[in-house]
TIVOSE-630783 format. One record per residue (C-alpha): residue number from 1; residue in three letters; x, y, z. Coordinates in nm, 2 decimals, m for minus. Layout:
N
+-----+-----+--------+--------+--------+
!   i !  aa !     c1 !     c2 !     c3 !
+-----+-----+--------+--------+--------+
! NUM ! ala !      X !      Y !      Z !
...
+-----+-----+--------+--------+--------+
//
This chain:
442
+-----+-----+--------+--------+--------+
!   i !  aa !     c1 !     c2 !     c3 !
+-----+-----+--------+--------+--------+
!   1 ! met !   1.57 !  m2.67 !   1.31 !
!   2 ! ser !   1.88 !  m2.43 !   1.33 !
!   3 ! thr !   2.08 !  m2.67 !   1.12 !
!   4 ! asp !   1.78 !  m2.68 !   0.86 !
!   5 ! leu !   1.76 !  m2.30 !   0.88 !
!   6 ! glu !   2.13 !  m2.23 !   0.82 !
!   7 ! arg !   2.14 !  m2.48 !   0.53 !
!   8 ! ile !   1.86 !  m2.31 !   0.36 !
!   9 ! gln !   2.00 !  m1.96 !   0.43 !
!  10 ! ala !   2.30 !  m2.05 !   0.28 !
!  11 ! gly !   2.15 !  m2.12 !  m0.05 !
!  12 ! val !   1.96 !  m1.77 !  m0.05 !
!  13 ! thr !   2.16 !  m1.55 !  m0.30 !
!  14 ! ala !   2.16 !  m1.17 !  m0.25 !
!  15 ! arg !   1.97 !  m1.14 !  m0.59 !
!  16 ! thr !   1.69 !  m1.36 !  m0.42 !
!  17 ! arg !   1.69 !  m1.14 !  m0.13 !
!  18 ! arg !   1.64 !  m0.83 !  m0.32 !
!  19 ! arg !   1.35 !  m1.00 !  m0.52 !
!  20 ! ala !   1.18 !  m1.10 !  m0.21 !
!  21 ! leu !   1.22 !  m0.73 !  m0.08 !
!  22 ! val !   1.04 !  m0.61 !  m0.40 !
!  23 ! ala !   0.78 !  m0.88 !  m0.40 !
!  24 ! gly !   0.68 !  m0.80 !  m0.02 !
!  25 ! cys !   0.70 !  m0.42 !  m0.10 !
!  26 ! ile !   0.51 !  m0.40 !  m0.41 !
!  27 ! gly !   0.22 !  m0.59 !  m0.28 !
!  28 ! asn !   0.19 !  m0.37 !   0.03 !
!  29 ! phe !   0.21 !  m0.07 !  m0.19 !
!  30 ! val !  m0.06 !  m0.18 !  m0.41 !
!  31 ! glu !  m0.28 !  m0.26 !  m0.12 !
!  32 ! trp !  m0.24 !   0.06 !   0.08 !
!  33 ! tyr !  m0.29 !   0.26 !  m0.26 !
!  34 ! asp !  m0.61 !   0.07 !  m0.29 !
!  35 ! phe !  m0.71 !   0.16 !   0.05 !
!  36 ! ala !  m0.64 !   0.50 !   0.07 !
!  37 ! leu !  m0.84 !   0.60 !  m0.24 !
!  38 ! tyr !  m1.15 !   0.56 !  m0.02 !
!  39 ! gly !  m1.03 !   0.81 !   0.25 !
!  40 ! ala !  m0.90 !   1.05 !  m0.04 !
!  41 ! phe !  m1.22 !   1.04 !  m0.22 !
!  42 ! ala !  m1.44 !   1.04 !   0.10 !
!  43 ! ala !  m1.62 !   1.37 !   0.01 !
!  44 ! val !  m1.71 !   1.25 !  m0.34 !
!  45 ! ile !  m1.80 !   0.91 !  m0.24 !
!  46 ! ala !  m2.06 !   1.05 !   0.03 !
!  47 ! arg !  m2.23 !   1.24 !  m0.25 !
!  48 ! thr !  m2.23 !   0.95 !  m0.49 !
!  49 ! phe !  m2.36 !   0.70 !  m0.26 !
!  50 ! phe !  m2.51 !   0.90 !   0.02 !
!  51 ! pro !  m2.70 !   1.20 !  m0.12 !
!  52 ! leu !  m2.83 !   1.33 !   0.21 !
!  53 ! arg !  m2.94 !   1.70 !   0.25 !
!  54 ! asp !  m2.69 !   1.73 !   0.52 !
!  55 ! ala !  m2.34 !   1.69 !   0.41 !
!  56 ! ala !  m2.20 !   1.63 !   0.73 !
!  57 ! gly !  m2.44 !   1.33 !   0.77 !
!  58 ! gly !  m2.33 !   1.21 !   0.43 !
!  59 ! leu !  m1.95 !   1.22 !   0.54 !
!  60 ! leu !  m2.03 !   1.06 !   0.86 !
!  61 ! ala !  m2.21 !   0.76 !   0.67 !
!  62 ! thr !  m1.92 !   0.74 !   0.44 !
!  63 ! tyr !  m1.67 !   0.71 !   0.76 !
!  64 ! met !  m1.91 !   0.45 !   0.91 !
!  65 ! ile !  m1.82 !   0.24 !   0.62 !
!  66 ! phe !  m1.47 !   0.31 !   0.65 !
!  67 ! val !  m1.50 !   0.18 !   0.99 !
!  68 ! val !  m1.65 !  m0.13 !   0.86 !
!  69 ! ala !  m1.36 !  m0.21 !   0.66 !
!  70 ! phe !  m1.15 !  m0.18 !   0.95 !
!  71 ! leu !  m1.37 !  m0.40 !   1.16 !
!  72 ! ala !  m1.32 !  m0.67 !   0.88 !
!  73 ! arg !  m0.94 !  m0.69 !   0.94 !
!  74 ! pro !  m0.95 !  m0.93 !   1.21 !
!  75 ! ala !  m1.12 !  m1.18 !   1.01 !
!  76 ! gly !  m0.86 !  m1.12 !   0.74 !
!  77 ! ala !  m0.59 !  m1.16 !   1.00 !
!  78 ! leu !  m0.72 !  m1.47 !   1.12 !
!  79 ! leu !  m0.80 !  m1.63 !   0.79 !
!  80 ! phe !  m0.47 !  m1.52 !   0.62 !
!  81 ! gly !  m0.27 !  m1.55 !   0.94 !
!  82 ! his !  m0.38 !  m1.92 !   0.95 !
!  83 ! ile !  m0.30 !  m1.98 !   0.58 !
!  84 ! gly !   0.06 !  m1.80 !   0.62 !
!  85 ! asp !   0.17 !  m2.00 !   0.93 !
!  86 ! arg !   0.02 !  m2.35 !   0.80 !
!  87 ! val !   0.07 !  m2.33 !   0.43 !
!  88 ! gly !   0.31 !  m2.05 !   0.37 !
!  89 ! arg !   0.35 !  m1.68 !   0.35 !
!  90 ! arg !   0.36 !  m1.65 !  m0.02 !
!  91 ! gln !   0.03 !  m1.84 !  m0.10 !
!  92 ! ala !  m0.15 !  m1.60 !   0.17 !
!  93 ! leu !   0.00 !  m1.29 !   0.04 !
!  94 ! ala !  m0.08 !  m1.41 !  m0.33 !
!  95 ! gly !  m0.46 !  m1.46 !  m0.22 !
!  96 ! gly !  m0.47 !  m1.13 !  m0.02 !
!  97 ! ile !  m0.34 !  m0.91 !  m0.30 !
!  98 ! leu !  m0.58 !  m1.07 !  m0.59 !
!  99 ! leu !  m0.88 !  m1.00 !  m0.34 !
! 100 ! met !  m0.79 !  m0.67 !  m0.27 !
! 101 ! ala !  m0.75 !  m0.57 !  m0.64 !
! 102 ! leu !  m1.08 !  m0.74 !  m0.74 !
! 103 ! val !  m1.29 !  m0.57 !  m0.48 !
! 104 ! thr !  m1.11 !  m0.22 !  m0.54 !
! 105 ! ala !  m1.17 !  m0.23 !  m0.91 !
! 106 ! ala !  m1.55 !  m0.33 !  m0.83 !
! 107 ! thr !  m1.58 !   0.00 !  m0.61 !
! 108 ! gly !  m1.48 !   0.18 !  m0.92 !
! 109 ! ala !  m1.74 !   0.02 !  m1.12 !
! 110 ! leu !  m2.03 !   0.03 !  m0.87 !
! 111 ! pro !  m2.34 !   0.22 !  m0.99 !
! 112 ! ser !  m2.43 !   0.52 !  m0.78 !
! 113 ! tyr !  m2.73 !   0.59 !  m0.55 !
! 114 ! gly !  m2.90 !   0.75 !  m0.82 !
! 115 ! ala !  m2.90 !   0.47 !  m1.04 !
! 116 ! ile !  m2.98 !   0.18 !  m0.81 !
! 117 ! gly !  m3.09 !   0.34 !  m0.50 !
! 118 ! trp !  m2.99 !   0.20 !  m0.15 !
! 119 ! ala !  m2.85 !  m0.11 !  m0.32 !
! 120 ! ala !  m2.55 !   0.09 !  m0.39 !
! 121 ! pro !  m2.43 !   0.19 !  m0.05 !
! 122 ! ala !  m2.52 !  m0.18 !   0.06 !
! 123 ! leu !  m2.29 !  m0.30 !  m0.22 !
! 124 ! leu !  m2.03 !  m0.05 !  m0.13 !
! 125 ! thr !  m2.03 !  m0.18 !   0.24 !
! 126 ! leu !  m1.97 !  m0.54 !   0.11 !
! 127 ! leu !  m1.69 !  m0.45 !  m0.12 !
! 128 ! arg !  m1.52 !  m0.26 !   0.18 !
! 129 ! val !  m1.57 !  m0.56 !   0.39 !
! 130 ! gly !  m1.39 !  m0.73 !   0.12 !
! 131 ! gln !  m1.10 !  m0.48 !   0.12 !
! 132 ! gly !  m1.07 !  m0.50 !   0.51 !
! 133 ! val !  m1.03 !  m0.87 !   0.49 !
! 134 ! ala !  m0.77 !  m0.86 !   0.23 !
! 135 ! leu !  m0.58 !  m0.58 !   0.41 !
! 136 ! gly !  m0.60 !  m0.75 !   0.74 !
! 137 ! gly !  m0.37 !  m1.02 !   0.62 !
! 138 ! glu !  m0.13 !  m0.80 !   0.40 !
! 139 ! tyr !   0.06 !  m0.61 !   0.64 !
! 140 ! gly !   0.13 !  m0.90 !   0.89 !
! 141 ! gly !   0.23 !  m1.11 !   0.59 !
! 142 ! ser !   0.45 !  m0.87 !   0.39 !
! 143 ! ala !   0.63 !  m0.79 !   0.72 !
! 144 ! ala !   0.70 !  m1.17 !   0.81 !
! 145 ! phe !   0.80 !  m1.22 !   0.43 !
! 146 ! val !   1.05 !  m0.90 !   0.40 !
! 147 ! val !   1.21 !  m0.96 !   0.77 !
! 148 ! glu !   1.24 !  m1.34 !   0.73 !
! 149 ! tyr !   1.43 !  m1.29 !   0.41 !
! 150 ! ala !   1.64 !  m1.03 !   0.53 !
! 151 ! pro !   2.01 !  m1.08 !   0.68 !
! 152 ! met !   2.01 !  m1.05 !   1.05 !
! 153 ! asp !   2.20 !  m0.70 !   1.05 !
! 154 ! arg !   1.96 !  m0.56 !   0.81 !
! 155 ! arg !   1.64 !  m0.66 !   0.91 !
! 156 ! gly !   1.56 !  m0.28 !   1.01 !
! 157 ! leu !   1.65 !  m0.17 !   0.67 !
! 158 ! tyr !   1.45 !  m0.43 !   0.49 !
! 159 ! gly !   1.15 !  m0.35 !   0.71 !
! 160 ! gly !   1.20 !   0.02 !   0.68 !
! 161 ! trp !   1.12 !  m0.04 !   0.28 !
! 162 ! gln !   0.81 !  m0.23 !   0.38 !
! 163 ! trp !   0.71 !   0.06 !   0.61 !
! 164 ! ala !   0.79 !   0.30 !   0.34 !
! 165 ! thr !   0.55 !   0.15 !   0.10 !
! 166 ! val !   0.27 !   0.20 !   0.35 !
! 167 ! ala !   0.35 !   0.57 !   0.33 !
! 168 ! leu !   0.41 !   0.56 !  m0.03 !
! 169 ! gly !   0.10 !   0.36 !  m0.13 !
! 170 ! phe !  m0.11 !   0.60 !   0.08 !
! 171 ! gly !   0.04 !   0.89 !  m0.09 !
! 172 ! ala !  m0.05 !   0.74 !  m0.43 !
! 173 ! gly !  m0.40 !   0.73 !  m0.34 !
! 174 ! ile !  m0.40 !   1.07 !  m0.20 !
! 175 ! gly !  m0.19 !   1.21 !  m0.49 !
! 176 ! ala !  m0.43 !   1.07 !  m0.74 !
! 177 ! ala !  m0.72 !   1.24 !  m0.55 !
! 178 ! ala !  m0.53 !   1.58 !  m0.57 !
! 179 ! leu !  m0.44 !   1.54 !  m0.92 !
! 180 ! leu !  m0.81 !   1.47 !  m1.04 !
! 181 ! his !  m0.92 !   1.76 !  m0.82 !
! 182 ! gln !  m0.69 !   1.97 !  m1.00 !
! 183 ! val !  m0.75 !   1.87 !  m1.34 !
! 184 ! leu !  m1.12 !   1.79 !  m1.37 !
! 185 ! ser !  m1.42 !   2.01 !  m1.32 !
! 186 ! ala !  m1.65 !   1.92 !  m1.03 !
! 187 ! arg !  m1.89 !   1.78 !  m1.24 !
! 188 ! asp !  m1.66 !   1.53 !  m1.42 !
! 189 ! leu !  m1.49 !   1.44 !  m1.10 !
! 190 ! tyr !  m1.81 !   1.34 !  m0.95 !
! 191 ! asp !  m1.97 !   1.17 !  m1.26 !
! 192 ! trp !  m1.66 !   0.95 !  m1.34 !
! 193 ! gly !  m1.32 !   1.08 !  m1.27 !
! 194 ! trp !  m1.31 !   0.94 !  m0.90 !
! 195 ! arg !  m1.36 !   0.60 !  m1.04 !
! 196 ! val !  m1.04 !   0.58 !  m1.27 !
! 197 ! pro !  m0.79 !   0.51 !  m0.99 !
! 198 ! phe !  m1.00 !   0.26 !  m0.83 !
! 199 ! leu !  m1.02 !   0.07 !  m1.16 !
! 200 ! leu !  m0.64 !   0.09 !  m1.20 !
! 201 ! ala !  m0.60 !  m0.12 !  m0.89 !
! 202 ! leu !  m0.67 !  m0.45 !  m1.11 !
! 203 ! pro !  m0.37 !  m0.41 !  m1.34 !
! 204 ! leu !  m0.16 !  m0.31 !  m1.04 !
! 205 ! gly !  m0.27 !  m0.59 !  m0.84 !
! 206 ! leu !  m0.21 !  m0.86 !  m1.11 !
! 207 ! ile !   0.16 !  m0.72 !  m1.15 !
! 208 ! gly !   0.21 !  m0.77 !  m0.78 !
! 209 ! leu !   0.06 !  m1.12 !  m0.78 !
! 210 ! tyr !   0.27 !  m1.23 !  m1.08 !
! 211 ! ile !   0.59 !  m1.08 !  m0.88 !
! 212 ! arg !   0.49 !  m1.27 !  m0.56 !
! 213 ! thr !   0.41 !  m1.61 !  m0.70 !
! 214 ! arg !   0.77 !  m1.63 !  m0.87 !
! 215 ! leu !   0.95 !  m1.65 !  m0.55 !
! 216 ! glu !   1.00 !  m1.95 !  m0.28 !
! 217 ! asp !   0.88 !  m1.90 !   0.06 !
! 218 ! thr !   1.09 !  m1.77 !   0.31 !
! 219 ! pro !   1.38 !  m1.95 !   0.46 !
! 220 ! asp !   1.24 !  m1.94 !   0.81 !
! 221 ! phe !   0.92 !  m2.09 !   0.71 !
! 222 ! arg !   1.08 !  m2.35 !   0.51 !
! 223 ! ala !   1.30 !  m2.44 !   0.79 !
! 224 ! thr !   0.98 !  m2.47 !   1.00 !
! 225 ! gln !   0.84 !  m2.73 !   0.74 !
! 226 ! his !   1.14 !  m2.94 !   0.73 !
! 227 ! ala !   1.17 !  m2.97 !   1.10 !
! 228 ! asp !   0.79 !  m3.05 !   1.11 !
! 229 ! val !   0.70 !  m2.78 !   1.37 !
! 230 ! val !   0.45 !  m2.60 !   1.19 !
! 231 ! ala !   0.17 !  m2.47 !   1.42 !
! 232 ! arg !  m0.14 !  m2.68 !   1.41 !
! 233 ! ala !  m0.35 !  m2.40 !   1.55 !
! 234 ! pro !  m0.14 !  m2.06 !   1.51 !
! 235 ! leu !  m0.39 !  m1.83 !   1.67 !
! 236 ! val !  m0.46 !  m2.03 !   1.99 !
! 237 ! glu !  m0.07 !  m2.05 !   2.01 !
! 238 ! val !  m0.04 !  m1.70 !   1.97 !
! 239 ! leu !  m0.28 !  m1.63 !   2.26 !
! 240 ! arg !  m0.13 !  m1.89 !   2.49 !
! 241 ! thr !   0.23 !  m1.81 !   2.46 !
! 242 ! gln !   0.27 !  m1.46 !   2.31 !
! 243 ! arg !   0.02 !  m1.26 !   2.50 !
! 244 ! arg !   0.30 !  m0.99 !   2.62 !
! 245 ! gln !   0.42 !  m0.94 !   2.27 !
! 246 ! val !   0.05 !  m0.90 !   2.16 !
! 247 ! val !   0.01 !  m0.62 !   2.43 !
! 248 ! val !   0.31 !  m0.42 !   2.33 !
! 249 ! gly !   0.23 !  m0.46 !   1.95 !
! 250 ! phe !  m0.13 !  m0.36 !   2.00 !
! 251 ! gly !  m0.06 !  m0.04 !   2.20 !
! 252 ! leu !   0.21 !   0.06 !   1.94 !
! 253 ! val !  m0.03 !   0.00 !   1.66 !
! 254 ! ala !  m0.32 !   0.13 !   1.81 !
! 255 ! ala !  m0.12 !   0.48 !   1.85 !
! 256 ! val !   0.04 !   0.47 !   1.50 !
! 257 ! thr !  m0.30 !   0.40 !   1.33 !
! 258 ! val !  m0.50 !   0.65 !   1.50 !
! 259 ! thr !  m0.24 !   0.92 !   1.43 !
! 260 ! phe !  m0.22 !   0.82 !   1.06 !
! 261 ! asn !  m0.56 !   0.81 !   1.00 !
! 262 ! phe !  m0.66 !   1.13 !   1.19 !
! 263 ! leu !  m0.40 !   1.34 !   1.01 !
! 264 ! phe !  m0.39 !   1.19 !   0.66 !
! 265 ! val !  m0.77 !   1.07 !   0.62 !
! 266 ! phe !  m0.97 !   1.29 !   0.84 !
! 267 ! leu !  m0.79 !   1.62 !   0.87 !
! 268 ! pro !  m0.75 !   1.66 !   0.48 !
! 269 ! asn !  m1.13 !   1.60 !   0.42 !
! 270 ! his !  m1.21 !   1.83 !   0.71 !
! 271 ! val !  m1.00 !   2.12 !   0.57 !
! 272 ! val !  m1.20 !   2.06 !   0.24 !
! 273 ! ala !  m1.54 !   2.05 !   0.38 !
! 274 ! ser !  m1.49 !   2.35 !   0.63 !
! 275 ! ser !  m1.29 !   2.58 !   0.40 !
! 276 ! gly !  m1.38 !   2.53 !   0.03 !
! 277 ! gly !  m1.12 !   2.57 !  m0.24 !
! 278 ! gln !  m0.85 !   2.45 !  m0.01 !
! 279 ! ser !  m0.81 !   2.08 !  m0.14 !
! 280 ! pro !  m0.51 !   2.15 !  m0.37 !
! 281 ! leu !  m0.32 !   2.27 !  m0.07 !
! 282 ! val !  m0.39 !   2.03 !   0.20 !
! 283 ! phe !  m0.37 !   1.72 !  m0.04 !
! 284 ! ala !  m0.04 !   1.85 !  m0.17 !
! 285 ! ala !   0.09 !   1.91 !   0.18 !
! 286 ! ala !  m0.03 !   1.55 !   0.30 !
! 287 ! leu !   0.15 !   1.41 !  m0.02 !
! 288 ! ala !   0.49 !   1.59 !   0.06 !
! 289 ! gly !   0.46 !   1.44 !   0.41 !
! 290 ! leu !   0.38 !   1.09 !   0.28 !
! 291 ! gly !   0.67 !   1.12 !   0.04 !
! 292 ! leu !   0.91 !   1.23 !   0.31 !
! 293 ! ala !   0.79 !   0.94 !   0.53 !
! 294 ! gly !   0.87 !   0.70 !   0.25 !
! 295 ! ala !   1.22 !   0.87 !   0.23 !
! 296 ! ala !   1.28 !   0.84 !   0.58 !
! 297 ! ala !   1.16 !   0.49 !   0.67 !
! 298 ! pro !   1.45 !   0.27 !   0.50 !
! 299 ! leu !   1.70 !   0.54 !   0.66 !
! 300 ! phe !   1.58 !   0.51 !   1.02 !
! 301 ! gly !   1.52 !   0.15 !   0.99 !
! 302 ! ala !   1.89 !   0.10 !   0.90 !
! 303 ! leu !   1.97 !   0.31 !   1.20 !
! 304 ! ser !   1.77 !   0.09 !   1.42 !
! 305 ! asp !   1.99 !  m0.19 !   1.30 !
! 306 ! arg !   2.31 !   0.00 !   1.46 !
! 307 ! ile !   2.13 !   0.14 !   1.79 !
! 308 ! gly !   1.84 !  m0.08 !   1.84 !
! 309 ! arg !   1.47 !  m0.04 !   1.76 !
! 310 ! arg !   1.36 !   0.07 !   2.11 !
! 311 ! pro !   1.55 !   0.41 !   2.09 !
! 312 ! val !   1.43 !   0.49 !   1.76 !
! 313 ! ile !   1.07 !   0.42 !   1.83 !
! 314 ! leu !   1.06 !   0.59 !   2.17 !
! 315 ! trp !   1.21 !   0.91 !   2.04 !
! 316 ! cys !   0.96 !   0.90 !   1.75 !
! 317 ! glu !   0.66 !   0.87 !   1.98 !
! 318 ! ile !   0.80 !   1.15 !   2.20 !
! 319 ! ala !   0.83 !   1.37 !   1.90 !
! 320 ! leu !   0.46 !   1.29 !   1.81 !
! 321 ! val !   0.35 !   1.38 !   2.15 !
! 322 ! ala !   0.52 !   1.73 !   2.10 !
! 323 ! leu !   0.40 !   1.78 !   1.74 !
! 324 ! ile !   0.03 !   1.63 !   1.70 !
! 325 ! val !  m0.16 !   1.91 !   1.87 !
! 326 ! pro !   0.01 !   2.25 !   1.73 !
! 327 ! ala !   0.06 !   2.08 !   1.38 !
! 328 ! ser !  m0.31 !   1.99 !   1.37 !
! 329 ! ser !  m0.37 !   2.38 !   1.47 !
! 330 ! val !  m0.16 !   2.51 !   1.18 !
! 331 ! ile !  m0.30 !   2.26 !   0.93 !
! 332 ! glu !  m0.66 !   2.36 !   1.01 !
! 333 ! gly !  m0.55 !   2.73 !   0.98 !
! 334 ! gly !  m0.48 !   2.69 !   0.61 !
! 335 ! gly !  m0.17 !   2.89 !   0.57 !
! 336 ! thr !   0.04 !   2.76 !   0.27 !
! 337 ! leu !   0.37 !   2.75 !   0.42 !
! 338 ! gly !   0.27 !   2.63 !   0.76 !
! 339 ! thr !   0.07 !   2.34 !   0.63 !
! 340 ! met !   0.34 !   2.21 !   0.41 !
! 341 ! leu !   0.60 !   2.23 !   0.70 !
! 342 ! ala !   0.36 !   2.07 !   0.94 !
! 343 ! tyr !   0.28 !   1.78 !   0.72 !
! 344 ! met !   0.64 !   1.73 !   0.64 !
! 345 ! ala !   0.75 !   1.71 !   1.02 !
! 346 ! leu !   0.47 !   1.48 !   1.09 !
! 347 ! gly !   0.54 !   1.26 !   0.80 !
! 348 ! leu !   0.92 !   1.25 !   0.88 !
! 349 ! val !   0.84 !   1.12 !   1.24 !
! 350 ! leu !   0.59 !   0.86 !   1.13 !
! 351 ! gly !   0.84 !   0.73 !   0.87 !
! 352 ! ala !   1.11 !   0.71 !   1.10 !
! 353 ! leu !   0.93 !   0.46 !   1.32 !
! 354 ! ala !   1.12 !   0.13 !   1.28 !
! 355 ! leu !   0.77 !  m0.04 !   1.33 !
! 356 ! thr !   0.79 !  m0.35 !   1.08 !
! 357 ! ala !   1.11 !  m0.51 !   1.20 !
! 358 ! phe !   1.03 !  m0.45 !   1.57 !
! 359 ! leu !   0.67 !  m0.60 !   1.53 !
! 360 ! ala !   0.81 !  m0.90 !   1.33 !
! 361 ! glu !   1.08 !  m0.94 !   1.58 !
! 362 ! leu !   0.84 !  m0.98 !   1.87 !
! 363 ! phe !   0.69 !  m1.34 !   1.75 !
! 364 ! val !   0.84 !  m1.68 !   1.72 !
! 365 ! thr !   0.86 !  m1.80 !   1.36 !
! 366 ! arg !   0.60 !  m2.06 !   1.36 !
! 367 ! ile !   0.32 !  m1.82 !   1.46 !
! 368 ! arg !   0.48 !  m1.50 !   1.33 !
! 369 ! tyr !   0.21 !  m1.43 !   1.06 !
! 370 ! ser !  m0.07 !  m1.49 !   1.28 !
! 371 ! gly !   0.09 !  m1.27 !   1.56 !
! 372 ! leu !   0.14 !  m0.98 !   1.34 !
! 373 ! ser !  m0.18 !  m1.02 !   1.18 !
! 374 ! leu !  m0.37 !  m1.03 !   1.48 !
! 375 ! thr !  m0.19 !  m0.76 !   1.66 !
! 376 ! tyr !  m0.21 !  m0.52 !   1.36 !
! 377 ! gly !  m0.56 !  m0.62 !   1.25 !
! 378 ! val !  m0.73 !  m0.58 !   1.57 !
! 379 ! ala !  m0.55 !  m0.26 !   1.70 !
! 380 ! ser !  m0.61 !  m0.09 !   1.34 !
! 381 ! ala !  m0.97 !  m0.19 !   1.36 !
! 382 ! val !  m1.06 !  m0.09 !   1.71 !
! 383 ! phe !  m0.85 !   0.24 !   1.69 !
! 384 ! gly !  m0.72 !   0.31 !   1.36 !
! 385 ! gly !  m1.05 !   0.24 !   1.18 !
! 386 ! thr !  m1.27 !   0.44 !   1.41 !
! 387 ! ala !  m1.02 !   0.76 !   1.43 !
! 388 ! pro !  m1.19 !   0.95 !   1.13 !
! 389 ! phe !  m1.53 !   0.88 !   1.28 !
! 390 ! val !  m1.43 !   0.97 !   1.64 !
! 391 ! ala !  m1.26 !   1.28 !   1.52 !
! 392 ! thr !  m1.57 !   1.39 !   1.33 !
! 393 ! val !  m1.79 !   1.34 !   1.64 !
! 394 ! leu !  m1.52 !   1.52 !   1.85 !
! 395 ! val !  m1.51 !   1.81 !   1.62 !
! 396 ! ser !  m1.87 !   1.83 !   1.60 !
! 397 ! arg !  m1.91 !   1.84 !   1.95 !
! 398 ! ser !  m1.62 !   2.06 !   2.05 !
! 399 ! gly !  m1.60 !   2.29 !   1.74 !
! 400 ! ser !  m1.22 !   2.24 !   1.73 !
! 401 ! val !  m0.99 !   2.00 !   1.56 !
! 402 ! leu !  m0.77 !   2.00 !   1.87 !
! 403 ! ala !  m1.02 !   1.76 !   2.05 !
! 404 ! pro !  m0.91 !   1.48 !   1.81 !
! 405 ! ala !  m0.56 !   1.58 !   1.82 !
! 406 ! trp !  m0.53 !   1.55 !   2.20 !
! 407 ! tyr !  m0.69 !   1.19 !   2.15 !
! 408 ! ala !  m0.42 !   1.10 !   1.93 !
! 409 ! thr !  m0.15 !   1.25 !   2.18 !
! 410 ! ala !  m0.28 !   1.03 !   2.46 !
! 411 ! met !  m0.26 !   0.73 !   2.24 !
! 412 ! ser !   0.10 !   0.83 !   2.14 !
! 413 ! leu !   0.18 !   0.86 !   2.53 !
! 414 ! ala !   0.03 !   0.50 !   2.57 !
! 415 ! ala !   0.25 !   0.36 !   2.30 !
! 416 ! ile !   0.55 !   0.50 !   2.49 !
! 417 ! met !   0.46 !   0.30 !   2.80 !
! 418 ! cys !   0.42 !  m0.01 !   2.59 !
! 419 ! val !   0.76 !   0.01 !   2.40 !
! 420 ! his !   0.93 !   0.12 !   2.72 !
! 421 ! ala !   0.81 !  m0.22 !   2.88 !
! 422 ! ala !   0.94 !  m0.44 !   2.59 !
! 423 ! ala !   1.27 !  m0.60 !   2.51 !
! 424 ! glu !   1.52 !  m0.49 !   2.26 !
! 425 ! thr !   1.47 !  m0.71 !   1.94 !
! 426 ! ala !   1.77 !  m0.58 !   1.73 !
! 427 ! lys !   2.08 !  m0.80 !   1.66 !
! 428 ! arg !   1.93 !  m1.12 !   1.77 !
! 429 ! pro !   1.84 !  m1.40 !   1.57 !
! 430 ! leu !   1.47 !  m1.43 !   1.49 !
! 431 ! ala !   1.29 !  m1.63 !   1.77 !
! 432 ! thr !   1.22 !  m1.98 !   1.65 !
! 433 ! asp !   1.01 !  m2.29 !   1.79 !
! 434 ! gly !   1.03 !  m2.29 !   2.16 !
! 435 ! gln !   1.20 !  m1.98 !   2.23 !
! 436 ! arg !   1.09 !  m1.62 !   2.38 !
! 437 ! val !   1.21 !  m1.33 !   2.21 !
! 438 ! glu !   1.42 !  m1.22 !   2.53 !
! 439 ! asp !   1.58 !  m1.56 !   2.51 !
! 440 ! ala !   1.67 !  m1.56 !   2.13 !
! 441 ! ala !   2.03 !  m1.40 !   2.17 !
! 442 ! thr !   2.12 !  m1.72 !   2.36 !
+-----+-----+--------+--------+--------+
//
């Protein structure tokens, strides 16, 4: 298989690698933009589809549907992971971005509770399930696609660009919400304004689909096909042979998604709900933090190519342990300068995580898509998806935003232990059929 891989890689030009990087990143950007819109417009969606007398109850119902979308991610991980490891990364990624674009645009066109009654939240739930399925296969697929196309000494950089599009796509969703909150009256925003960013998902998704279908599959996957070692049951093989890698990846992803969704989904909406008129400030600060995360990701990805993934990730998680609680307190206080600095510090640290390359390098090629999708899909569903709901419950019972902040801090401590127990993955060939990650260097 190594001969096939070397021959195929020799025919891949620098221009093709750059196009593959764009193809992986643009789809990831579109999918995270789509997914962020729901969190950014949570307060508006609560009034549109759950017109309860108790505003907090409507917001809780909205977050419960947010959880449903995350719970659908493992199904998407299984479906698209199987397709990606059996048929090809490109086909799975094309199907995922098309599904995401269609269901997000349909959300923007969905009639309100006032128009069709309880059918509105029921249909919203179904569409969110579709979004969860699509996103369940996106991160793992785009990570595998980008990293497998990257030169060995630049996998951290390529993965950093892919990680950057998570922050930038999410930031675009928050930015759309901030802009519309600023330029539209409350009546126009609730009547029709919130729908526009959702409808834009369709043309954006079609652009991403076109770019992705113009490329061949990754050199590593084509070598697997040529060597006739494509996995027959990828998920079964992941669970049988890659359990340690799954545990390490699960712990890290759980911590990152809890922190991310607490800080950038729950906290802005909590500030808006508890102190009216603060939405431009808190959304602008969150947007600045996400922008800085996007800028930091490729830089620290490149740094991880030089000094290793583990040192970069460990120092970032240690920084999060130190920052989450005090930064949350500052953000809840609502001061302009403090809120901006807190979000920028948090964004810098989250962006600096060399997450994409590290996770992709954990798994062997023939089951990499399934391993990535399973790890990310399940961890983000169980922990990340429930984070806004859990945070809402913790705040309502404790009366303080510091309760969920301590929860996110505890998750970061668990991530430190997981990464500390893992082997270094940088500066080694990607593990192929029959190899463990620890043995890939030999």
